[in-house]
Residue frames as a rotation matrix with the C-alpha (Angstrom) as fourth column:
MET 1
-0.472 0.418 -0.776 14.94
-0.852 0.010 0.523 12.19
0.226 0.909 0.351 31.31
ASN 2
-0.030 0.578 0.815 12.13
-0.641 0.615 -0.460 9.71
-0.767 -0.536 0.352 31.78
THR 3
-0.840 -0.356 -0.409 12.66
-0.541 0.510 0.668 6.55
-0.029 0.783 -0.621 29.73
ASN 4
-0.787 0.602 0.139 9.30
0.550 0.785 -0.287 5.06
-0.281 -0.150 -0.948 30.75
SER 5
-0.587 0.600 -0.544 7.20
-0.512 -0.795 -0.325 7.78
-0.627 0.088 0.774 29.14
PRO 6
0.139 0.723 0.677 4.10
0.232 0.640 -0.732 6.50
-0.963 0.258 -0.079 27.38
LYS 7
-0.679 -0.352 0.644 4.15
0.658 0.097 0.747 6.08
-0.325 0.931 0.166 23.64
LYS 8
-0.544 0.466 -0.698 2.66
-0.380 -0.878 -0.290 9.04
-0.748 0.107 0.654 21.82
ASN 9
-0.168 0.583 0.795 -0.38
0.687 0.647 -0.330 7.91
-0.707 0.491 -0.509 19.79
PRO 10
-0.974 -0.153 0.164 -0.89
0.224 -0.612 0.758 9.49
-0.016 0.776 0.631 16.37
ASN 11
-0.476 0.845 -0.242 -4.06
-0.658 -0.525 -0.540 11.37
-0.584 -0.098 0.806 15.63
LYS 12
-0.341 0.386 0.857 -6.63
0.339 0.901 -0.271 8.79
-0.877 0.198 -0.438 14.47
TRP 13
0.728 0.653 -0.209 -8.10
0.072 -0.375 -0.924 11.10
-0.682 0.658 -0.320 11.84
LEU 14
0.229 -0.738 -0.635 -4.68
-0.893 -0.419 0.166 11.69
-0.388 0.529 -0.755 10.31
VAL 15
-0.708 -0.462 0.534 -4.09
-0.290 0.880 0.376 7.94
-0.643 0.112 -0.757 10.07
LEU 16
-0.018 0.806 0.592 -7.53
0.492 0.522 -0.696 7.32
-0.870 0.279 -0.406 8.55
ILE 17
0.760 0.273 -0.590 -7.13
-0.285 -0.676 -0.680 10.11
-0.584 0.685 -0.436 5.99
SER 18
-0.071 -0.896 -0.437 -3.70
-0.913 -0.119 0.391 8.90
-0.402 0.427 -0.810 4.89
ILE 19
-0.223 -0.004 0.975 -4.83
-0.024 1.000 -0.001 5.30
-0.975 -0.024 -0.223 4.24
PRO 20
0.748 0.531 0.398 -6.47
0.345 0.201 -0.917 5.93
-0.567 0.823 -0.032 0.80
ILE 21
0.712 -0.568 -0.413 -3.47
-0.698 -0.638 -0.326 7.97
-0.078 0.520 -0.851 -0.32
GLN 22
-0.279 -0.845 0.456 -1.10
-0.749 0.489 0.448 5.16
-0.601 -0.217 -0.769 0.64
MET 23
0.084 0.389 0.917 -3.28
0.256 0.881 -0.398 2.58
-0.963 0.269 -0.026 -1.09
GLY 24
0.941 0.325 -0.095 -3.43
0.020 -0.333 -0.943 4.65
-0.338 0.885 -0.320 -4.26
VAL 25
0.364 -0.887 -0.284 0.32
-0.918 -0.393 0.051 5.19
-0.157 0.242 -0.957 -4.35
VAL 26
-0.365 -0.510 0.779 1.09
-0.419 0.837 0.352 1.49
-0.832 -0.198 -0.519 -3.85
ILE 27
0.355 0.578 0.735 -1.38
0.435 0.593 -0.677 0.37
-0.827 0.560 -0.041 -6.54
PHE 28
0.927 -0.025 -0.375 -0.14
-0.303 -0.642 -0.705 3.07
-0.222 0.767 -0.602 -8.95
ILE 29
0.033 -0.998 -0.050 3.51
-0.928 -0.049 0.370 2.07
-0.371 0.034 -0.928 -8.52
PHE 30
-0.361 -0.142 0.922 2.76
-0.048 0.990 0.134 -1.61
-0.931 0.004 -0.364 -9.04
SER 31
0.644 0.645 0.412 0.63
0.394 0.182 -0.901 -0.94
-0.656 0.742 -0.137 -12.13
LYS 32
0.740 -0.467 -0.484 3.36
-0.656 -0.660 -0.366 1.28
-0.148 0.588 -0.795 -13.62
GLY 33
-0.315 -0.865 0.392 5.86
-0.723 0.486 0.491 -1.50
-0.614 -0.129 -0.778 -12.97
GLY 34
-0.016 0.407 0.913 3.55
0.316 0.869 -0.381 -3.96
-0.949 0.282 -0.143 -14.73
SER 35
0.934 0.354 -0.057 3.21
0.068 -0.333 -0.941 -1.72
-0.352 0.874 -0.335 -17.77
TRP 36
0.290 -0.910 -0.295 6.99
-0.917 -0.352 0.185 -1.27
-0.272 0.217 -0.937 -17.89
LEU 37
-0.434 -0.428 0.793 7.38
-0.277 0.901 0.334 -5.06
-0.857 -0.075 -0.510 -17.86
ASP 38
0.428 0.677 0.598 4.79
0.438 0.424 -0.793 -5.40
-0.790 0.602 -0.116 -20.63
GLU 39
0.856 -0.172 -0.488 6.67
-0.464 -0.672 -0.577 -2.88
-0.229 0.720 -0.655 -22.76
HIS 40
-0.061 -0.996 -0.071 10.00
-0.974 0.043 0.224 -4.65
-0.220 0.083 -0.972 -22.33
TYR 41
-0.928 -0.137 0.346 8.63
-0.095 0.986 0.137 -8.22
-0.360 0.095 -0.928 -22.51
PRO 42
-0.450 0.813 -0.369 5.66
-0.893 -0.412 0.183 -7.99
-0.003 0.411 0.911 -24.89
ASN 43
-0.907 0.321 0.272 2.80
0.299 0.947 -0.120 -10.48
-0.296 -0.028 -0.955 -24.77
GLN 44
-0.652 0.677 0.341 -0.74
0.377 -0.101 0.921 -10.61
0.658 0.729 -0.189 -26.12
HIS 45
0.255 0.929 -0.268 -2.76
0.620 0.056 0.782 -10.17
0.742 -0.366 -0.562 -22.94
ALA 46
-0.020 -0.349 0.937 -0.80
-0.437 -0.840 -0.322 -7.65
0.899 -0.416 -0.135 -20.83
VAL 47
0.475 0.209 -0.855 -0.25
0.449 0.778 0.440 -10.30
0.757 -0.593 0.276 -18.19
PHE 48
-0.501 -0.769 -0.397 2.39
0.750 -0.157 -0.642 -8.38
0.432 -0.619 0.656 -16.24
LEU 49
-0.707 0.312 0.635 0.13
-0.349 -0.934 0.071 -5.37
0.615 -0.171 0.769 -15.82
LYS 50
0.354 0.929 -0.109 -2.70
-0.401 0.256 0.880 -7.51
0.845 -0.268 0.463 -14.46
ILE 51
0.361 -0.278 -0.890 -0.51
0.675 0.736 0.044 -9.52
0.644 -0.617 0.453 -12.13
MET 52
-0.698 -0.714 -0.058 1.37
0.574 -0.509 -0.642 -6.52
0.429 -0.481 0.764 -10.76
THR 53
-0.445 0.618 0.648 -1.85
-0.513 -0.769 0.381 -4.54
0.734 -0.163 0.660 -10.24
LEU 54
0.606 0.685 -0.404 -3.38
-0.093 0.566 0.819 -7.43
0.790 -0.459 0.406 -8.29
LEU 55
-0.006 -0.695 -0.719 -0.20
0.861 0.362 -0.358 -7.72
0.509 -0.620 0.597 -6.22
GLY 56
-0.825 -0.283 0.490 -0.39
0.093 -0.922 -0.375 -4.00
0.558 -0.264 0.787 -5.49
VAL 57
0.080 0.936 0.343 -4.02
-0.573 -0.238 0.784 -4.32
0.816 -0.260 0.517 -4.37
ALA 58
0.605 0.112 -0.788 -3.16
0.401 0.812 0.424 -7.29
0.688 -0.572 0.447 -2.14
LEU 59
-0.415 -0.850 -0.324 -0.21
0.782 -0.151 -0.605 -5.46
0.466 -0.504 0.727 -0.60
SER 60
-0.691 0.197 0.696 -2.26
-0.290 -0.957 -0.017 -2.33
0.662 -0.214 0.718 0.02
PHE 61
0.473 0.880 -0.035 -4.97
-0.368 0.233 0.900 -4.39
0.800 -0.413 0.434 1.75
TYR 62
0.267 -0.483 -0.834 -2.27
0.770 0.627 -0.116 -6.00
0.579 -0.612 0.539 3.90
TYR 63
-0.796 -0.577 0.182 -1.01
0.391 -0.721 -0.572 -2.55
0.462 -0.384 0.800 4.93
LEU 64
-0.233 0.810 0.538 -4.60
-0.531 -0.570 0.627 -1.44
0.815 -0.140 0.563 5.57
ASN 65
0.630 0.479 -0.611 -5.23
0.153 0.695 0.703 -4.43
0.761 -0.536 0.365 7.84
ARG 66
-0.124 -0.786 -0.606 -1.99
0.882 0.192 -0.430 -3.85
0.454 -0.588 0.670 9.74
GLN 67
-0.824 -0.184 0.536 -2.66
0.032 -0.959 -0.280 -0.14
0.566 -0.214 0.796 10.24
LEU 68
0.105 0.945 0.310 -6.20
-0.522 -0.213 0.826 -0.74
0.846 -0.248 0.471 11.46
LYS 69
0.511 -0.020 -0.859 -4.98
0.570 0.756 0.322 -3.37
0.643 -0.655 0.397 13.94
ASP 70
-0.553 -0.797 -0.243 -2.41
0.750 -0.349 -0.562 -0.90
0.363 -0.493 0.791 15.27
LEU 71
-0.631 0.379 0.677 -5.03
-0.282 -0.925 0.255 1.84
0.723 -0.029 0.691 15.45
ASN 72
0.428 0.897 -0.112 -7.46
-0.279 0.249 0.927 -0.32
0.860 -0.366 0.357 17.44
SER 73
0.341 -0.324 -0.883 -4.90
0.769 0.636 0.064 -1.46
0.541 -0.701 0.466 19.99
């Protein structure tokens, strides 16, 4: 068994197609968490929903940046 075999690169199209799905799932989960927090801790301006959605967008852009760096190297 050869332990020095080269690393198998994933298909670039598969990685690029899965990025929007991953971004959507992360943003959806964070926004649902924000609405759950707003239901359990009510406030006038739905602050938790806004903050959690923005955190989800930031996290998804971080994952996007990391995946594109890995894809280009």
